[in-house]
C-alpha positions as CSV (number, residue, x, y, z in Angstrom):
1,M,-0.1,-0.2,-0.1
2,G,3.0,2.4,0.8
3,T,3.8,2.2,-3.1
4,N,0.1,3.1,-3.9
5,M,0.5,6.4,-2.1
6,D,3.9,7.2,-3.6
7,Q,2.7,6.2,-7.1
8,S,-0.5,8.7,-6.4
9,D,1.8,11.3,-4.9
10,L,4.0,11.0,-8.2
11,I,0.8,11.2,-10.5
12,D,-0.4,14.3,-8.5
13,K,3.0,15.9,-8.7
14,Y,3.2,15.1,-12.3
15,L,-0.3,16.7,-13.0
16,K,0.4,20.0,-11.1
17,R,3.8,20.3,-12.9
18,S,1.9,19.5,-16.2
19,Y,-0.8,22.1,-15.5
20,W,1.7,24.7,-14.9
21,I,3.5,23.8,-18.1
22,E,0.3,23.9,-20.1
23,L,-0.6,27.3,-18.6
24,F,2.6,28.7,-19.5
25,A,2.3,27.5,-23.1
26,G,-1.0,28.7,-23.3
27,L,-0.2,32.5,-22.0
28,L,2.8,32.4,-24.2
29,F,0.6,31.5,-27.4
30,V,-2.1,34.1,-26.3
31,V,0.9,37.0,-26.2
32,F,2.0,35.2,-29.7
33,L,-1.3,35.9,-31.2
34,I,-1.7,39.6,-29.7
35,V,1.9,40.3,-31.3
36,L,0.9,38.7,-34.5
37,L,-2.3,40.8,-34.6
38,A,-0.7,44.0,-33.8
39,L,2.1,43.5,-36.7
40,S,-0.7,42.4,-39.0
41,L,-2.5,45.9,-38.4
42,G,0.7,47.9,-38.6
43,V,1.5,46.4,-41.9
44,A,-2.0,47.0,-43.3
45,G,-1.5,50.4,-42.2
46,Y,-3.9,50.5,-39.2
47,Q,-2.9,52.8,-36.0
48,I,-4.5,52.5,-33.0
49,K,-3.5,56.0,-32.0
50,S,-2.9,58.7,-34.5
51,N,-0.3,61.7,-34.0
52,S,-1.2,63.2,-37.2
53,Y,-4.1,64.7,-39.1
54,N,-5.0,64.7,-43.1
55,L,-5.3,67.4,-45.3
56,Y,-6.3,67.4,-48.9
57,L,-4.2,69.4,-51.4
58,I,-5.7,70.4,-54.9
59,F,-3.2,70.7,-57.6
60,S,-3.4,71.2,-61.6
61,D,-0.4,69.0,-61.8
62,A,1.0,67.3,-59.1
63,G,3.9,65.8,-61.8
64,G,6.2,63.3,-60.2
65,L,5.0,63.4,-56.7
66,K,4.6,59.7,-55.3
67,K,2.8,58.2,-52.2
68,G,5.5,58.3,-49.3
69,A,6.9,61.6,-50.5
70,S,7.8,63.7,-47.6
71,V,6.0,67.1,-46.6
72,E,8.4,69.9,-45.3
73,L,8.1,73.2,-43.3
74,A,11.5,75.0,-43.1
75,G,13.3,72.1,-44.4
76,V,12.0,69.7,-41.6
77,Q,9.8,66.4,-42.5
78,V,6.4,67.3,-40.7
79,G,4.3,64.8,-42.5
80,Q,4.1,62.6,-45.7
81,V,1.8,61.9,-48.9
82,E,-0.7,58.9,-48.0
83,D,-2.5,59.2,-51.4
84,I,-3.0,60.8,-54.7
85,Y,-5.9,60.7,-57.0
86,L,-7.7,62.5,-59.6
87,D,-10.9,64.7,-58.9
88,G,-12.0,65.5,-62.6
89,V,-9.0,67.0,-64.0
90,K,-7.5,68.1,-61.0
91,A,-5.1,66.2,-58.6
92,V,-5.7,65.5,-55.0
93,V,-3.2,64.8,-52.7
94,K,-3.9,63.5,-49.4
95,I,-0.9,64.3,-46.7
96,S,-0.8,63.8,-43.2
97,V,0.9,66.0,-41.0
98,S,1.8,66.0,-37.3
99,N,-0.2,67.0,-34.5
100,K,2.7,69.3,-33.4
101,V,2.3,71.4,-36.6
102,N,-0.4,74.2,-37.1
103,I,-1.1,74.9,-40.5
104,R,-2.4,78.5,-41.2
105,E,-5.1,79.4,-44.0
106,D,-2.5,81.1,-46.0
107,D,0.1,78.7,-45.9
108,I,1.0,77.6,-49.3
109,F,1.8,74.1,-50.6
110,S,4.0,73.4,-53.5
111,V,5.6,70.6,-55.2
112,N,9.3,70.9,-55.1
113,T,12.4,68.8,-56.5
114,K,15.4,67.8,-53.7
115,G,18.3,68.7,-56.2
116,L,18.2,68.9,-60.0
117,I,16.5,65.8,-60.5
118,G,15.8,64.3,-57.2
119,D,12.8,63.0,-55.6
120,K,9.6,65.3,-55.2
121,F,8.3,66.5,-52.1
122,I,5.8,69.1,-50.9
123,K,7.0,72.2,-49.2
124,I,4.9,74.2,-46.8
125,S,5.5,77.9,-47.1
126,P,4.0,79.8,-44.0
127,G,1.5,82.4,-44.3
128,S,0.8,85.0,-41.8
129,S,-2.8,84.4,-40.6
130,D,-3.9,83.7,-37.5
131,Q,-6.4,81.0,-38.3
132,L,-5.5,77.4,-38.7
133,V,-7.0,75.0,-41.1
134,K,-9.3,72.0,-39.6
135,P,-8.0,68.4,-40.1
136,E,-9.5,67.0,-43.0
137,S,-9.7,70.1,-45.1
138,Y,-9.3,71.0,-48.8
139,I,-6.7,73.5,-49.6
140,T,-6.4,75.2,-52.8
141,E,-3.5,77.6,-52.2
142,T,-1.0,75.2,-53.9
143,V,1.7,75.8,-56.5
144,D,2.2,73.0,-59.3
145,S,5.1,71.2,-59.8
146,L,7.8,72.7,-62.3
147,D,8.4,70.4,-65.1
148,I,12.3,70.5,-65.5
149,E,12.4,67.9,-67.8
150,G,9.8,69.9,-70.3
151,L,11.8,73.0,-69.7
152,I,15.3,71.2,-70.5
153,T,13.4,69.7,-73.8
154,K,12.4,72.9,-75.0
155,I,15.5,74.5,-74.6
156,V,17.4,71.6,-76.5
157,G,14.8,71.7,-78.9
158,K,15.3,75.4,-79.6
159,F,19.1,75.4,-79.7
160,V,18.9,72.4,-82.0
161,E,16.3,74.6,-84.2
162,K,19.1,77.3,-84.3
163,N,22.0,75.2,-85.4
164,E,20.3,73.7,-88.2
């Protein structure tokens, strides 16, 4: 009978140990699922808390501007281009701007190039108004992209004409 007690004690001890191992494995699995969900949402572009607000810029020509391009104020990146689409014959550029940055009603948005033929970005030229734009506003105070390639083509074309 003494051995039966020893066996039952061993079984109880094994079951208690097995319970804690299974509990730990289950908790580890739940943590793994939460991390996987958070990473999936991050890759899909969802944010739990947004540190920025959106504005919509209306351009006649947003030539060369791409999704992900930077938005700069005084040479410092304060946001990025989220989307570009057509609305009739106008280009609408959706940008996100840091909550720390206040955009005034008379600020001017222009499409610029980094260097001579570098990447395009949006430059914000500050205005002097005391009125701030509201998130999700549509802004028409924009300056279209300067088409450097088109200008070079015209200059070279005229140069070739003169030499013929």
